[in-house]
C-alpha positions in Angstrom: -13.7 1.3 19.8 -13.5 -1.4 17.1 -10.8 -1.8 14.7 -11.6 -3.5 11.4 -9.9 -4.5 8.3 -11.6 -4.4 4.8 -11.1 -5.2 1.5 -12.9 -4.4 -1.6 -12.9 -3.8 -5.3 -13.4 -0.3 -6.3 -17.0 -1.3 -7.2 -17.7 -2.6 -3.8 -16.4 0.9 -2.1 -19.4 2.9 -1.2 -19.0 6.6 -2.0 -18.3 7.6 1.5 -15.5 5.2 2.1 -13.9 6.1 -1.2 -13.9 9.8 -0.5 -12.3 9.2 2.9 -9.7 7.1 1.2 -9.1 9.2 -1.5 -8.8 12.3 1.0 -6.5 10.4 3.1 -4.0 9.6 0.2 -3.9 13.1 -1.1 -3.6 14.3 2.7 -0.5 12.1 3.1 1.1 11.8 -0.3 0.3 15.2 -1.8 -0.1 17.4 1.2 2.0 16.2 3.9 5.0 14.8 1.7 4.7 17.8 -0.6 4.5 15.9 -3.8 2.4 17.2 -6.8 1.6 14.4 -8.9 -1.7 12.5 -10.4 -2.5 10.9 -7.3 -5.7 9.6 -9.2 -3.7 7.6 -11.7 -6.6 5.6 -13.2 -5.3 2.2 -11.6 -8.0 2.4 -8.6 -10.8 1.1 -11.0 -8.9 -1.9 -12.8 -10.8 -5.1 -12.4 -8.2 -6.7 -10.3 -7.2 -4.0 -7.9 -8.2 -4.5 -4.4 -8.4 -1.8 -1.7 -7.4 -2.7 1.8 -8.0 -0.5 4.6 -8.1 -0.5 8.5 -11.0 1.3 10.1 -11.8 2.4 13.6 -15.0 4.3 14.3 -15.7 4.8 10.6 -12.2 6.5 10.4 -9.6 5.1 7.8 -6.2 4.9 10.0 -4.6 2.7 7.3 -4.7 1.7 3.5 -2.8 0.0 0.7 -3.9 -1.1 -2.7 -3.1 -4.4 -4.4 -2.7 -4.5 -8.2 -3.0 -7.3 -10.5 0.0 -7.0 -13.2 -0.5 -10.6 -14.3 2.5 -12.5 -13.5 2.8 -10.4 -10.2 0.9 -8.2 -7.5 1.9 -4.6 -7.1 1.5 -3.2 -3.6 1.1 0.5 -3.4 -0.3 3.6 -1.8 0.6 2.3 1.6 0.0 4.5 4.5 -1.2 5.3 7.9 -2.7 8.5 9.1 -0.6 10.6 11.0 -2.7 10.2 14.3 -2.2 6.3 14.0 1.3 6.1 13.3 3.6 4.0 15.8 0.5 1.7 16.7 1.4 -1.3 14.7 -1.1 -0.8 12.0 1.1 -0.5 9.2 2.6 -4.2 10.1 -1.0 -5.3 10.5 -2.0 -3.9 6.8 1.1 -5.6 5.2 0.1 -8.8 7.2 -3.4 -8.7 5.6 -2.1 -7.5 2.2 0.2 -10.8 2.0 -2.4 -12.9 3.1 -4.5 -11.6 0.0 -1.6 -11.9 -2.4 -1.0 -15.5 -1.2 1.6 -17.5 -3.2 2.3 -15.1 -5.8 5.3 -12.7 -6.2 4.6 -9.2 -5.3 6.6 -6.0 -6.0 6.5 -2.5 -4.3 8.3 0.6 -4.6 9.3 1.5 -0.9 10.2 4.9 0.4 13.9 4.4 1.2 13.3 5.0 4.8 11.0 1.9 5.0 13.2 -0.6 3.1 14.0 -2.4 6.4 9.9 -2.4 7.3 9.4 -4.2 4.1 12.5 -6.5 4.3 10.7 -7.7 7.5 8.0 -9.2 5.4 10.6 -11.0 3.0 11.1 -8.3 0.3 14.1 -7.6 -1.3 15.7 -4.7 -3.2 15.9 -5.4 -7.0 17.5 -2.4 -8.3 19.1 1.0 -7.5 17.6 3.6 -5.3 15.9 6.2 -7.5 14.1 9.5 -6.7 10.7 10.3 -7.4 8.8 13.5 -6.5 11.7 14.6 -4.6 11.6 11.2 -2.6 14.2 8.4 -2.5 12.5 4.9 -3.6 14.0 1.2 -3.6 12.3 -1.0 -6.2 11.4 -4.4 -4.1 10.2 -7.9 -4.7 9.0 -10.8 -2.5 9.1 -13.9 -4.5 6.6 -16.6 -3.8 9.4 -18.9 -4.3 12.7 -17.5 -3.3 15.5 -18.1 -5.8 17.8 -21.2 -5.2 21.2 -20.4 -3.9 
């Protein structure tokens, strides 16, 4: 069994992989988390967007996307398939994502229960907790150059 990490722009995704990514996102965010929202938000196709996935034997086990917002990168749609949770793939995925982001600031909106996970990668809370689609979230930033103290 071979585990492979892939990064691609929207145009580089073949139809089978794109379908698997979108299905997994809907399975986790819409069905499992019971959030009826527009999962296909139009940002997947933006020129600066990169799709990062971890696959094993052709099955996508973990995924996130990185959006280019000019002065910063936005990490979102972070997920691990239910059958792969607890295996360290989320940590591997974020490590790979931060290597891609490089020396740029990055932001994300963490589900509140995952804030400590993201803090382990250097993110810090930037605003109050808020509820989106019935789930508490926390805005977070990882600055390329941390502020002076």
